C-alpha positions in Angstrom: -126.5 -48.5 43.5 -128.1 -51.8 42.7 -131.5 -53.0 43.6 -132.4 -56.7 43.7 -135.1 -57.5 41.2 -136.7 -60.4 43.0 -138.8 -60.1 46.2 -139.1 -63.8 47.1 -140.0 -67.3 46.1 -143.8 -67.9 45.7 -145.3 -70.9 47.4 -148.8 -72.4 47.5 -150.5 -74.0 50.5 -152.5 -77.2 50.2 -156.1 -77.4 49.0 -158.0 -79.0 51.9 -161.2 -80.8 52.1 -164.5 -79.2 53.2 -167.3 -81.2 54.8 -170.8 -81.1 53.3 -173.4 -79.2 55.2 -176.6 -80.1 53.4 -178.8 -82.9 52.2 -181.5 -82.9 49.5 -184.8 -84.6 50.6 -186.9 -86.4 47.9 -190.5 -87.4 48.2 -190.0 -90.5 46.1 -187.6 -93.5 46.6 -184.3 -93.5 44.8 -184.4 -89.7 44.5 -186.7 -89.9 41.6 -188.1 -86.4 41.9 -186.4 -83.0 42.1 -186.2 -82.7 45.9 -185.7 -79.9 48.4 -182.3 -79.0 49.8 -181.9 -78.5 53.5 -178.9 -76.8 54.9 -177.7 -77.7 58.4 -176.5 -75.1 60.9 -172.7 -74.9 61.0 -172.1 -72.1 63.5 -170.6 -74.6 65.9 -168.5 -76.4 63.3 -164.9 -76.9 64.3 -161.9 -76.7 62.0 -160.4 -80.2 62.6 -163.1 -82.1 60.7 -163.9 -84.3 63.8 -167.5 -84.5 62.9 -169.5 -81.8 64.8 -173.2 -82.3 65.1 -175.2 -79.9 62.9 -178.8 -79.3 63.6 -181.5 -78.9 61.0 -183.6 -75.8 61.5 -186.4 -76.7 61.4 -186.2 -80.6 61.2 -187.2 -82.2 57.9 -190.7 -83.9 58.5 -190.7 -87.6 57.7 -193.8 -87.2 55.5 -192.0 -85.0 52.9 -189.3 -87.4 51.9 -188.5 -91.0 51.2 -184.9 -90.7 50.1 -182.1 -88.2 50.4 -179.1 -87.1 48.3 -176.0 -86.4 50.3 -173.8 -83.6 49.1 -170.2 -84.8 48.8 -167.2 -83.4 50.6 -165.4 -80.9 48.4 -161.8 -80.0 47.7 -161.0 -76.3 48.1 -161.3 -74.6 44.7 -158.0 -72.8 45.2 -154.8 -72.9 47.3 -153.6 -70.0 49.5 -150.6 -68.3 48.0 -147.7 -67.0 50.0 -148.4 -63.5 51.5 -147.2 -60.3 49.8 -143.5 -59.5 50.0 -141.9 -56.2 50.8 -139.3 -54.9 48.3 -135.8 -56.1 49.2 -133.3 -53.7 50.9 -131.4 -51.4 48.6 -127.7 -52.2 48.2 -126.0 -48.8 48.1 -123.3 -46.6 49.6 -124.7 -43.6 51.6 -123.0 -40.4 52.5 -123.7 -37.4 54.6 -122.1 -34.0 54.0 -121.6 -31.5 56.9 -120.4 -27.9 56.4 -117.0 -27.1 57.8 -118.4 -24.6 60.2 -120.8 -27.2 61.6 -120.8 -27.8 65.3 -120.8 -31.5 64.7 -117.6 -33.1 66.1 -115.7 -34.7 63.2 -115.0 -38.4 63.4 -111.6 -39.9 62.5 -112.9 -41.7 59.4 -114.3 -38.5 57.9 -112.8 -36.8 54.8 -112.5 -33.2 53.9 -114.4 -32.6 50.7 -115.0 -29.7 48.3 -117.1 -29.1 45.2 -115.5 -29.7 41.8 -114.1 -26.9 39.7 -116.3 -25.2 37.1 -114.8 -27.7 34.5 -116.0 -30.6 36.6 -112.5 -31.6 37.6 -111.4 -32.0 41.2 -108.7 -29.5 42.5 -105.3 -30.7 43.7 -105.3 -32.4 47.0 -108.9 -33.4 46.6 -108.6 -36.0 43.9 -110.9 -38.7 45.5 -114.1 -38.3 43.5 -117.5 -39.4 44.8 -120.9 -39.1 43.1 -124.1 -39.5 45.0 -127.7 -38.9 44.2 -129.1 -36.2 46.5 -132.3 -38.0 47.5 -133.9 -41.3 46.9 -137.7 -42.1 46.9 -138.5 -45.8 46.9 -141.6 -46.4 44.7 -141.1 -50.1 44.4 -143.6 -52.8 45.2 -143.7 -56.6 44.7 -146.0 -58.5 42.3 -148.5 -60.7 44.3 -148.1 -64.5 44.3 -151.0 -66.6 42.9 -151.6 -70.3 42.3 -152.9 -72.5 39.5 -156.0 -74.7 40.2 -155.5 -77.6 42.6 -154.6 -81.0 41.2 -155.0 -84.4 42.9 -156.5 -84.6 46.3 -158.9 -87.1 47.8 -161.8 -86.3 50.1 -163.9 -89.1 51.7 -166.4 -88.7 54.4 -169.0 -90.7 56.4 -172.4 -89.2 56.5 -174.8 -89.7 59.4 -178.4 -88.4 59.8 -180.3 -88.4 63.0 -183.9 -88.2 64.1 -182.9 -86.1 67.2 -180.8 -83.0 67.5 -178.0 -84.3 69.8 -176.6 -86.8 67.2 -176.5 -89.5 69.9 -179.3 -92.0 69.0 -181.8 -92.8 66.4 -179.4 -92.9 63.4 -181.5 -93.0 60.3 -180.4 -95.7 57.9 -176.8 -96.1 59.3 -173.7 -94.4 58.0 -173.0 -93.6 54.3 -169.5 -93.3 52.8 -169.1 -90.7 50.1 -166.2 -89.1 48.2 -165.8 -85.8 46.4 -167.0 -87.3 43.1 -170.1 -88.9 44.5 -173.6 -87.5 45.3 -175.1 -90.5 47.0 -178.9 -91.1 46.9 -180.1 -93.3 49.8 -183.6 -94.5 50.7 -183.9 -94.0 54.5 -186.3 -94.8 57.3 -189.5 -92.7 57.6 -188.3 -90.5 60.5 -187.8 -86.7 60.7 -184.3 -85.6 60.0 -183.2 -83.4 62.9 -179.4 -83.3 62.6 -176.5 -84.6 60.6 -172.8 -85.4 61.3 -170.2 -85.6 58.6 -166.7 -87.0 59.4 -163.7 -87.0 57.1 -162.4 -90.5 56.9 -159.7 -89.8 54.3 -158.1 -86.5 53.3 -155.2 -86.1 50.9 -154.9 -82.4 50.1 -154.6 -81.2 46.6 -151.5 -79.3 45.5 -151.1 -76.1 43.5 -148.3 -74.7 41.4 -147.5 -71.0 41.6 -148.4 -69.1 38.5 -145.0 -67.4 38.7 -142.1 -68.9 40.6 -141.0 -65.6 42.1 -142.4 -62.3 43.2 -140.9 -59.6 41.0 -140.0 -56.0 41.9 -142.0 -53.4 40.0 -141.7 -49.7 40.3 -138.6 -47.5 40.4 -136.1 -46.0 42.7 -136.6 -42.3 42.1 -133.4 -40.3 42.5 -132.7 -36.6 42.7 -129.9 -34.7 40.9 -126.4 -36.2 41.3 -124.0 -34.4 43.6 -120.2 -34.7 43.1 -117.7 -34.4 46.0 -114.0 -34.0 45.7 -112.4 -35.4 48.8 -108.9 -35.6 50.3 -106.9 -38.8 50.3 -106.5 -38.9 54.1 -109.1 -39.3 56.8 -109.3 -36.3 59.1 
């Protein structure tokens, strides 16, 4: 009996971009002070990065800020590894012994078999020797796949802030382009910030290398005591 020692080839999915969901409002121009972060509601955010309108709850009053810092889009910190594998099938020959007085009707490809002599040898006429393990318990599992940290990848987004919650009019200061390495400070018009929209304008996913190229079999095939059968040359 031989068991395959590999479960499967490990793979890693892409590291995708995530849109920002907050701005930091500063009382002074050019973000000269510490500022306060405001997180925008993302319960209606979709997954295709088409730029859903996110509302500020509550709106940021115009008197508390003169500039804002836009959080950048981010690349996922990790890639999704291939799912867990099941151990591969066992390559083996299986046999079933039935007593001669059994009511089971013999098949043409069955053999007549007896136990070996006390010295372990097969008696005359039963010189085809088979050895099987009485029972097998499969305690094998597969090592999980995992991924190295992402490399490469580009995330660029356009940021828009609005003075009303529908993201249709009253854009404050126009659109602002930003990438994953940039936290953009912008002086904006003295209007309350009621909503924001972030749209990915460029996305090149990062890539990850599996920490191990294959998922390995761990654990053992637990076998019972061996059983020897001495069988006839001819099928019955």
